[in-house]
C-alpha positions as CSV (number, residue, x, y, z in Angstrom):
1,M,-15.5,15.8,-2.9
2,K,-19.3,16.1,-3.0
3,T,-20.8,14.7,-6.2
4,K,-24.4,13.8,-7.2
5,F,-23.4,10.2,-6.6
6,G,-22.2,10.8,-3.1
7,H,-19.1,12.1,-1.3
8,L,-16.0,10.6,-3.0
9,T,-13.1,10.2,-0.6
10,Y,-10.3,7.9,0.3
11,C,-9.3,6.4,3.6
12,S,-6.3,7.9,5.4
13,N,-5.3,4.4,6.8
14,I,-2.6,4.4,4.0
15,H,-0.8,7.2,5.9
16,V,1.3,6.2,8.8
17,G,1.1,7.6,12.3
18,E,-0.5,6.0,15.4
19,S,-0.2,9.2,17.4
20,W,-2.3,12.2,16.3
21,E,0.8,14.3,15.9
22,D,2.5,11.8,13.6
23,H,-0.7,11.2,11.6
24,F,-1.5,15.0,11.3
25,L,2.1,15.5,10.0
26,E,1.5,12.9,7.3
27,L,-1.9,14.4,6.4
28,K,-0.4,17.9,6.1
29,T,2.3,16.5,3.8
30,Y,0.1,14.5,1.4
31,L,-3.5,15.9,1.4
32,P,-2.7,19.2,-0.3
33,Q,-0.8,17.4,-3.0
34,I,-3.7,15.0,-3.5
35,K,-6.3,17.7,-3.5
36,K,-4.4,19.5,-6.3
37,E,-4.5,16.4,-8.4
38,V,-8.2,15.3,-7.8
39,S,-10.2,18.2,-6.5
40,P,-8.5,21.5,-7.2
41,N,-11.6,23.6,-7.3
42,I,-13.9,22.1,-4.8
43,P,-13.5,20.9,-1.2
44,L,-11.7,17.5,-0.8
45,A,-13.5,14.9,1.3
46,I,-11.5,12.8,3.8
47,G,-12.1,9.4,5.2
48,L,-10.2,9.7,8.4
49,R,-8.5,6.8,10.1
50,L,-7.9,7.4,13.8
51,S,-6.2,5.0,16.1
52,H,-7.2,4.7,19.7
53,E,-4.1,6.7,20.7
54,A,-4.8,9.4,18.1
55,S,-8.5,9.7,19.2
56,L,-7.5,10.4,22.8
57,T,-5.5,13.4,21.6
58,L,-7.8,14.7,18.9
59,I,-10.9,14.8,21.1
60,Q,-9.1,17.5,23.2
61,K,-10.7,20.9,22.3
62,D,-7.4,22.6,21.4
63,K,-6.3,19.8,19.1
64,L,-9.8,19.5,17.5
65,L,-9.9,23.2,16.9
66,E,-6.4,23.2,15.3
67,W,-7.5,20.4,12.9
68,K,-10.7,22.1,12.0
69,E,-9.0,25.3,11.3
70,W,-6.4,23.5,9.1
71,L,-9.3,21.8,7.2
72,T,-11.0,25.1,6.6
73,K,-7.8,26.7,5.4
74,E,-7.1,23.9,3.0
75,S,-10.7,23.5,1.8
76,M,-11.2,20.0,3.0
77,Y,-13.7,18.2,5.2
78,V,-14.1,14.9,7.0
79,I,-17.1,12.8,6.0
80,S,-16.3,9.4,7.6
81,I,-14.0,7.7,10.1
82,N,-12.4,4.3,9.8
83,G,-12.7,2.7,13.2
84,F,-11.8,-0.9,12.2
85,P,-8.1,-0.9,13.3
86,Y,-7.9,0.1,17.0
87,G,-4.1,0.5,16.8
88,G,-0.9,-0.8,15.3
89,F,-2.1,-0.8,11.7
90,H,1.3,0.1,10.5
91,S,3.1,-2.3,12.8
92,E,5.6,-4.8,11.3
93,I,3.0,-7.6,11.7
94,V,-0.7,-6.8,11.9
95,K,-2.5,-10.0,10.7
96,E,-5.4,-11.0,13.0
97,N,-4.3,-8.4,15.6
98,V,-6.4,-5.9,13.6
99,Y,-9.4,-7.4,15.4
100,H,-8.1,-6.6,18.9
101,P,-9.9,-5.4,21.0
102,D,-13.1,-6.9,19.6
103,W,-16.7,-6.1,20.3
104,S,-16.7,-8.2,23.5
105,T,-14.7,-5.5,25.2
106,R,-15.4,-2.2,26.8
107,E,-12.3,-0.8,25.0
108,R,-13.9,-1.3,21.6
109,Y,-17.2,0.3,22.7
110,E,-15.5,3.3,24.3
111,Y,-13.2,3.9,21.4
112,T,-16.1,3.8,18.9
113,K,-18.1,6.2,21.0
114,R,-15.2,8.6,21.1
115,L,-14.9,8.4,17.3
116,F,-18.5,9.4,16.9
117,E,-18.0,12.4,19.2
118,I,-15.1,13.5,17.0
119,L,-17.0,12.9,13.8
120,H,-19.9,15.0,14.9
121,E,-17.6,17.9,15.5
122,L,-16.0,17.5,12.0
123,L,-18.9,16.8,9.8
124,P,-20.1,19.7,7.6
125,K,-23.5,21.1,8.7
126,G,-26.4,19.1,7.5
127,E,-24.4,16.0,6.6
128,E,-24.7,12.5,8.2
129,G,-21.6,10.3,8.6
130,G,-20.5,6.9,9.8
131,V,-17.8,5.1,11.7
132,S,-16.7,1.7,10.3
133,T,-16.0,-1.2,12.6
134,P,-14.9,-4.9,12.5
135,P,-17.4,-7.7,11.9
136,L,-17.7,-8.3,15.7
137,S,-14.5,-10.4,16.0
138,Y,-12.2,-12.9,14.3
139,L,-13.6,-16.4,13.8
140,Y,-10.4,-18.2,14.9
141,F,-10.3,-16.4,18.3
142,E,-13.3,-18.7,19.2
143,T,-12.5,-22.1,20.7
144,N,-15.9,-23.9,20.4
145,K,-19.5,-23.4,19.3
146,I,-20.7,-22.8,22.9
147,D,-18.2,-20.0,23.4
148,L,-19.2,-18.6,20.0
149,K,-22.9,-18.4,20.7
150,S,-22.2,-16.7,24.1
151,N,-19.8,-14.3,22.6
152,V,-22.1,-13.3,19.8
153,E,-24.6,-12.3,22.4
154,T,-21.9,-10.2,24.1
155,Y,-20.8,-8.6,20.8
156,T,-24.4,-7.8,19.9
157,E,-25.2,-6.3,23.3
158,N,-22.3,-3.9,22.9
159,I,-23.4,-2.9,19.4
160,I,-26.9,-2.2,20.9
161,K,-25.3,0.0,23.5
162,T,-23.8,2.0,20.7
163,L,-27.1,2.1,18.9
164,V,-28.7,3.5,22.0
165,D,-26.0,6.2,22.2
166,L,-26.5,7.1,18.5
167,I,-30.3,7.4,18.9
168,R,-30.0,9.5,22.0
169,F,-27.4,11.7,20.2
170,N,-29.8,12.2,17.3
171,I,-32.6,13.2,19.6
172,E,-30.4,15.7,21.3
173,S,-28.4,17.1,18.4
174,N,-30.6,16.3,15.3
175,R,-27.6,14.5,13.7
176,V,-27.7,11.1,12.1
177,L,-24.6,9.1,12.7
178,H,-24.3,5.4,11.8
179,L,-22.1,2.5,12.7
180,D,-21.0,0.7,9.6
181,I,-20.2,-2.9,10.3
182,E,-17.8,-4.4,7.7
183,P,-18.0,-8.1,6.8
184,E,-14.6,-9.6,6.1
185,P,-13.6,-13.2,5.4
186,D,-13.1,-15.1,8.6
187,G,-14.7,-12.5,10.7
188,I,-17.6,-13.6,12.9
189,I,-19.7,-11.8,10.2
190,G,-17.6,-13.2,7.4
191,T,-19.9,-12.7,4.5
192,F,-22.8,-10.5,3.3
193,T,-25.1,-13.5,4.0
194,D,-23.7,-13.8,7.5
195,W,-24.4,-10.0,7.9
196,I,-28.1,-10.2,7.0
197,R,-28.5,-13.3,9.2
198,W,-27.0,-11.7,12.2
199,Y,-29.0,-8.5,11.7
200,E,-32.3,-10.2,11.5
201,I,-31.7,-13.1,13.9
202,E,-29.5,-11.5,16.6
203,L,-29.5,-7.7,16.4
204,L,-33.2,-6.8,15.8
205,P,-34.7,-9.3,18.3
206,R,-32.3,-8.1,21.0
207,A,-32.6,-4.4,20.2
208,L,-36.3,-4.1,20.1
209,P,-37.1,-4.5,23.9
210,I,-34.1,-2.4,24.8
211,L,-35.3,0.5,22.6
212,Y,-38.8,0.2,24.1
213,R,-37.3,0.4,27.6
214,E,-35.0,3.3,26.8
215,F,-37.2,5.4,24.5
216,G,-40.7,3.9,24.5
217,F,-40.3,2.9,20.8
218,E,-42.9,0.5,19.5
219,K,-41.7,-2.2,17.1
220,D,-41.9,-0.3,13.8
221,V,-40.2,2.8,15.2
222,A,-37.5,0.7,16.9
223,I,-36.8,-1.2,13.7
224,Q,-36.6,2.1,11.7
225,N,-34.2,3.6,14.2
226,T,-32.0,0.5,14.2
227,K,-31.8,0.5,10.4
228,E,-31.0,4.2,10.5
229,H,-28.0,3.9,12.8
230,I,-26.6,0.3,12.2
231,R,-25.6,0.0,8.6
232,L,-23.6,-2.1,6.2
233,C,-20.0,-1.2,5.3
234,L,-19.9,-2.6,1.8
235,D,-16.3,-3.4,1.1
236,V,-16.3,-4.5,-2.5
237,C,-13.0,-6.3,-2.1
238,H,-14.2,-8.4,0.8
239,L,-17.5,-9.4,-0.8
240,A,-15.7,-10.1,-4.1
241,V,-13.5,-12.6,-2.3
242,T,-16.5,-14.4,-1.0
243,N,-18.1,-14.3,-4.5
244,E,-21.1,-12.2,-3.3
245,V,-21.0,-9.1,-5.5
246,N,-24.2,-9.7,-7.6
247,D,-27.9,-8.9,-7.7
248,V,-28.5,-10.8,-4.5
249,I,-26.9,-8.0,-2.5
250,L,-29.4,-5.5,-4.1
251,S,-32.4,-7.8,-3.6
252,E,-31.6,-8.5,0.0
253,L,-31.0,-4.8,0.8
254,N,-34.3,-4.1,-0.8
255,R,-36.1,-6.9,1.0
256,T,-34.7,-6.0,4.5
257,G,-34.6,-2.2,4.2
258,I,-31.1,-2.3,5.7
259,K,-29.0,0.7,4.7
260,V,-25.5,0.9,3.3
261,G,-23.4,3.3,5.4
262,R,-20.6,3.4,2.9
263,I,-19.2,1.6,-0.1
264,Q,-15.5,0.9,0.3
265,V,-14.3,1.2,-3.3
266,S,-11.8,-1.6,-3.5
267,S,-10.6,-4.6,-5.6
268,A,-9.3,-8.0,-4.7
269,L,-6.6,-10.1,-6.4
270,K,-8.0,-12.8,-8.7
271,I,-6.2,-15.8,-10.1
272,K,-7.4,-18.3,-12.7
273,F,-5.4,-21.5,-12.9
274,T,-5.7,-22.5,-16.6
275,G,-2.6,-24.6,-16.9
276,S,0.2,-25.8,-14.6
277,P,-0.4,-24.1,-11.3
278,E,3.3,-24.0,-10.2
279,P,4.5,-20.9,-12.2
280,I,1.5,-18.9,-10.9
281,L,1.9,-20.2,-7.3
282,N,5.6,-19.1,-7.4
283,A,4.7,-15.7,-8.8
284,L,2.1,-15.3,-6.0
285,K,4.8,-15.6,-3.3
286,P,5.7,-11.9,-3.2
287,F,2.1,-11.2,-2.3
288,D,2.4,-13.5,0.7
289,E,3.8,-10.7,2.9
290,K,3.9,-10.7,6.7
291,K,2.0,-7.6,7.6
292,Y,-1.6,-8.1,6.7
293,L,-4.0,-11.0,6.5
294,H,-4.7,-12.2,2.9
295,Q,-7.6,-14.7,3.2
296,V,-8.2,-16.8,0.1
297,V,-11.4,-18.4,-1.2
298,S,-10.9,-21.0,-3.9
299,L,-13.8,-21.7,-6.3
300,N,-13.6,-25.2,-7.8
301,K,-15.0,-26.4,-11.1
302,D,-18.0,-28.0,-9.4
303,G,-19.0,-24.7,-7.7
304,T,-17.7,-25.7,-4.2
305,M,-15.5,-23.3,-2.3
306,I,-12.5,-23.8,0.0
307,S,-11.3,-21.0,2.4
308,Y,-7.8,-20.4,3.6
309,R,-6.9,-18.3,6.6
310,D,-3.9,-16.7,4.7
311,L,-2.3,-16.7,1.3
312,G,0.6,-18.8,2.5
313,D,-1.7,-21.6,3.6
314,A,-3.3,-21.6,0.1
315,I,0.0,-21.6,-1.7
316,N,1.2,-24.5,0.5
317,A,-2.0,-26.4,-0.3
318,G,-1.5,-26.0,-4.0
319,A,-4.0,-25.5,-6.8
320,K,-5.5,-27.5,-9.7
321,P,-6.2,-26.4,-13.2
322,G,-9.7,-24.8,-13.4
323,E,-9.6,-23.3,-9.9
324,E,-10.2,-19.6,-9.4
325,W,-8.8,-17.9,-6.3
326,R,-10.1,-14.7,-4.8
327,I,-7.4,-13.2,-2.5
328,H,-8.1,-10.5,0.2
329,F,-5.3,-8.2,-1.1
330,H,-6.5,-4.6,-1.8
331,V,-4.9,-4.1,-5.2
332,P,-5.1,-0.9,-7.3
333,I,-8.6,-0.4,-8.6
334,F,-7.7,1.2,-11.9
335,L,-6.0,-2.0,-13.1
336,E,-7.9,-5.1,-14.4
337,K,-4.7,-7.1,-14.9
338,Y,-1.4,-7.4,-13.1
339,D,1.1,-9.3,-15.3
340,R,-0.4,-12.9,-15.2
341,F,-2.9,-12.0,-12.4
342,L,-6.4,-10.4,-12.5
343,S,-8.4,-8.3,-10.2
344,T,-12.1,-8.2,-9.2
345,Q,-12.5,-4.9,-11.0
346,E,-15.5,-6.3,-12.8
347,E,-17.3,-6.6,-9.5
348,L,-16.3,-3.1,-8.5
349,M,-17.6,-1.8,-11.8
350,F,-20.9,-3.5,-11.1
351,M,-21.3,-1.9,-7.7
352,L,-20.3,1.6,-9.0
353,G,-22.8,1.1,-11.9
354,E,-25.6,0.4,-9.3
355,Q,-24.5,3.4,-7.3
356,K,-24.7,5.5,-10.5
357,K,-28.2,4.3,-11.3
358,A,-29.7,4.6,-7.8
359,P,-27.3,5.6,-5.0
360,L,-27.1,3.1,-2.1
361,T,-25.1,5.4,0.1
362,N,-23.8,8.9,0.3
363,I,-20.2,7.9,1.0
364,L,-17.8,6.3,-1.5
365,E,-14.5,5.6,0.2
366,V,-11.5,4.4,-1.9
367,E,-9.6,1.9,0.3
368,T,-6.4,0.7,-1.2
369,Y,-4.0,0.6,1.8
370,T,-1.5,-2.0,0.6
371,W,0.7,0.2,-1.6
372,N,3.8,-0.3,0.6
373,V,3.5,-4.1,0.6
374,L,2.7,-4.6,-3.1
375,P,5.4,-6.2,-5.2
376,K,7.9,-3.6,-6.4
377,F,6.6,-3.7,-10.0
378,L,3.2,-2.3,-8.8
379,Q,4.6,0.5,-6.6
380,I,4.6,4.2,-7.7
381,S,4.6,7.3,-5.5
382,L,1.9,7.6,-2.8
383,V,0.4,10.8,-4.2
384,S,0.3,9.4,-7.7
385,S,-1.2,6.1,-6.5
386,I,-4.0,7.7,-4.5
387,S,-4.7,10.3,-7.1
388,R,-5.0,7.7,-9.9
389,E,-7.5,5.7,-7.8
390,I,-9.8,8.7,-7.2
391,N,-9.5,10.0,-10.7
392,W,-10.4,6.5,-12.1
393,V,-13.6,6.5,-10.0
394,K,-14.4,10.0,-11.3
395,S,-14.0,8.8,-14.8
396,I,-16.5,5.9,-14.2
397,F,-19.0,8.5,-13.0
398,G,-18.2,10.9,-15.8
399,I,-17.0,13.5,-13.3
400,T,-14.6,16.1,-14.7
């Protein structure tokens, strides 16, 4: 729904369906029920997740027309697309496969370009929108520093090809579309700090001569266009895991002039080990499920941090009293505590408060996709789960 704080939506990656037919069936089943609960009197915004397979179908004119007609009939609209998972997001095991293909490949570039073509057709008149994408690749795919340096150049070159496409599209169609790159723990861009460093050291220096060659843009115009079309996907869960949700985000965005394409409204799991760690480690085991990666950052008493590739690795390593763990597990945002566990809701409240004071973006996308892998005591119906998330955000903003 459109509010004075931005378009409030949720990501459809929670709904199964790799083919468009299957996903459309899920959306037709759930979206009207959710709209009734959260947006009965105004159009419902949708953050659409499209797999590679689904995008090949939806880009066909007849399929796109059918979807647009359904959206109009149901008083809904698409404001963003999640282009992070290329395919298999609801497979039995996803883990690091969510990064395949990465930004070294033509497949990732072409898939993303197709998503932008679809988004342009779906966006309401006069609105801008973005496609989210992985943080270039997964760190553990790299074998050594020489390969990493070379691959970062390749990733960046393909991002710049997308930038050129988006600038050309804006010139031809007067529509601002932006690529929203999403830092995630153990991504090549694993932190907000990594994101700023890559943008200033890798992206801008490589983009400027290309934009001069393609469009004749001088330096200032090239920088302005880059910042318009390559933006930050600010996933609050991810940056809470890396302990970065604080005033530094705001000061760095202000210093650099880099834009936020969307805020992914999400919370991570937080653990404080105040006594014997064993009972808590045992209670954490149900969260160590086999489908998704659940990276862990442990903050020690002395301020040092240790990262683990997955929750099982952290549990096996053990914990000491005084440690605090941040776990990449998208838990329900309306809860501050889960039995003996906590969430990073405090960090989420901080970012929503900043958005309320001075909007950083026009897209607020709730992204809790782990309902079906949560421990049973946290599971309720899908419609109730999603509706409660959105209505909680509305309450924070004072939206009735």
